C-alpha positions in Angstrom: 80.3 114.5 120.8 80.0 112.4 124.1 83.3 111.6 125.6 83.0 107.8 125.0 82.3 108.4 121.3 85.1 110.9 121.0 87.5 108.5 122.7 86.6 105.7 120.3 86.9 108.0 117.3 90.4 109.1 118.3 91.4 105.5 118.9 90.1 104.5 115.5 91.8 107.3 113.7 95.2 106.6 115.3 94.8 102.9 114.8 94.0 103.3 111.1 96.9 105.8 110.7 99.3 103.1 112.1 97.9 100.2 110.1 97.9 102.2 106.8 101.4 103.4 107.3 100.7 107.1 107.8 102.3 106.7 111.2 105.5 104.6 110.7 107.2 102.1 112.9 109.4 103.9 115.4 107.7 107.2 114.9 107.4 109.2 118.2 103.8 110.0 119.2 103.3 113.2 121.3 99.9 113.5 122.8 99.9 117.3 122.5 100.8 117.2 118.8 98.2 114.5 118.1 95.5 116.4 120.0 96.2 119.5 118.0 96.1 117.6 114.7 92.8 115.8 115.6 91.3 118.9 117.1 90.6 117.3 120.5 91.9 117.6 124.1 94.9 115.5 125.3 92.7 113.2 127.4 91.1 111.1 124.6 94.5 110.9 122.9 96.2 109.6 126.0 93.4 107.1 126.5 93.7 106.0 122.8 97.4 105.5 123.1 96.9 103.3 126.2 94.5 101.1 124.2 96.9 101.0 121.3 99.6 99.9 123.6 97.4 97.1 124.9 97.0 95.6 121.4 100.7 96.1 120.6 100.5 98.9 118.0 102.4 101.3 120.1 105.1 101.1 122.7 104.6 103.3 125.8 107.6 103.9 128.0 106.5 105.6 131.3 108.3 108.9 131.8 109.8 108.7 128.4 108.3 108.4 124.8 105.5 106.6 123.1 106.4 105.3 119.7 104.7 103.2 116.9 105.7 99.6 117.4 107.8 97.8 114.8 106.3 95.0 112.8 107.7 92.3 115.1 107.4 88.7 114.0 106.2 87.3 117.4 103.5 89.9 117.8 102.2 89.2 114.3 102.4 85.5 114.8 100.5 85.7 118.1 97.8 87.9 116.6 97.6 85.7 113.5 97.0 82.6 115.5 94.2 84.2 117.4 92.6 85.9 114.4 92.8 82.7 112.4 91.1 80.7 115.2 88.3 83.3 115.6 87.5 83.3 111.8 87.6 79.5 111.9 85.1 79.5 114.7 82.9 82.1 113.1 82.7 80.3 109.7 82.0 76.9 111.3 79.0 78.4 113.1 77.9 80.6 110.2 77.7 78.0 107.4 74.3 76.8 108.3 73.0 80.3 108.8 74.3 81.9 105.6 71.6 82.9 103.1 71.8 83.2 99.4 72.0 86.9 99.8 75.0 86.4 102.2 76.8 84.2 99.7 76.1 86.7 96.9 77.5 89.4 99.1 80.7 87.3 99.6 81.0 86.6 95.8 80.6 90.3 95.0 83.2 91.2 97.5 85.6 88.7 96.0 85.0 90.1 92.5 85.9 93.6 93.9 88.9 92.1 95.6 90.2 90.6 92.4 89.6 93.7 90.4 91.4 95.8 93.0 94.4 93.5 93.0 94.5 93.7 89.2 94.4 97.5 89.3 97.0 97.7 92.0 94.5 99.4 94.4 95.7 98.2 97.8 93.1 100.1 99.8 90.2 98.8 97.7 91.6 95.2 98.0 91.8 95.4 101.8 88.3 96.9 102.0 86.8 94.1 99.8 88.7 91.5 101.8 87.2 92.9 105.0 83.7 93.0 103.5 84.0 89.3 102.5 85.1 87.9 105.8 82.7 90.2 107.7 79.8 88.2 106.3 80.3 84.9 108.2 81.4 86.8 111.3 78.1 88.7 111.2 76.1 85.5 110.6 77.8 83.7 113.5 76.6 86.5 115.8 79.2 85.7 118.5 80.0 88.8 120.5 83.2 87.3 122.0 84.5 86.4 118.6 83.7 89.9 117.2 85.4 91.5 120.2 88.6 89.5 119.9 88.8 90.2 116.1 88.3 93.9 116.7 91.2 93.9 119.1 93.7 91.8 117.2 92.9 92.2 113.5 94.6 95.7 113.3 97.9 94.0 114.4 97.6 91.9 111.2 96.7 94.7 108.9 100.3 95.6 108.3 101.1 92.0 107.5 98.1 91.9 105.1 99.6 94.9 103.3 102.7 92.9 102.7 100.7 90.1 101.2 98.4 92.1 99.0 101.2 94.4 97.8 102.8 91.5 96.1 101.7 88.9 93.5 101.2 86.4 96.2 98.0 88.3 97.1 96.4 86.8 94.0 96.2 83.4 95.7 93.6 84.9 98.1 91.1 85.2 95.3 91.1 81.4 94.8 90.9 80.9 98.6 87.9 83.1 98.8 86.2 81.3 95.9 86.8 78.0 97.6 85.5 79.3 100.9 82.3 80.5 99.2 81.9 77.1 97.5 82.3 75.2 100.7 79.9 77.5 102.5 77.3 77.0 99.7 77.7 73.2 99.9 77.2 73.2 103.7 80.6 71.9 104.5 81.1 73.8 107.8 84.4 72.1 108.8 85.9 72.4 105.3 84.9 76.1 105.2 86.3 76.7 108.7 89.6 75.1 107.8 89.8 77.3 104.7 89.2 80.4 106.8 91.8 79.4 109.3 94.4 78.7 106.6 93.7 82.0 104.9 94.6 84.0 107.9 97.2 81.7 109.3 99.2 81.9 106.1 99.8 85.6 106.4 103.5 86.6 106.3 105.0 87.5 109.7 107.5 89.8 108.1 108.6 91.3 104.8 110.4 88.7 102.8 109.1 85.8 104.9 107.5 83.2 102.7 107.1 80.5 105.4 104.9 81.9 108.2 106.6 79.5 110.7 109.9 81.2 110.2 110.9 83.3 113.3 112.9 86.3 112.3 114.6 88.6 114.8 
């Protein structure tokens, strides 16, 4: 595998292991151990850890240890504000471009999302949620928006797990349905506001019901 692809693959696998909880907050990350587990050299692992530090998923202390970052309220709030704004922008631009096939794809994803929540299948719920919101992002075709989302959405994934692992996640089904309705009616600003609120209402920490609360 070319080095650039290998580097991206290692980054993706480590990022996903952090966001799905396989690598837990505070866990020490040793590049040699990770390289052996992934079957690669230490170089792509080190490069991946540097990228993960840039987005706030790991804490790298020069000359010391690298650990998985805790779910800090400020980091989640900062990422949430950016991600919400990017989805708001994407939806506002996408509404006039969405086809009936796009809307049907969003509706089908929401049906899978609802079924996954009902069955208690968190992974399926997260995948369906990703699929739904990916449609307007794709339709907007804004490379800058896509790049920012790719960088900061993983920071929110642990917060999304908090939402969808509780009964409050069911409210997202209704938000999704309203988003699709607004998109279908051509209400670009209403749909954009819905998208913003959906992401901006993510909890910043376990037990936080008001996203504006700043917990230490």
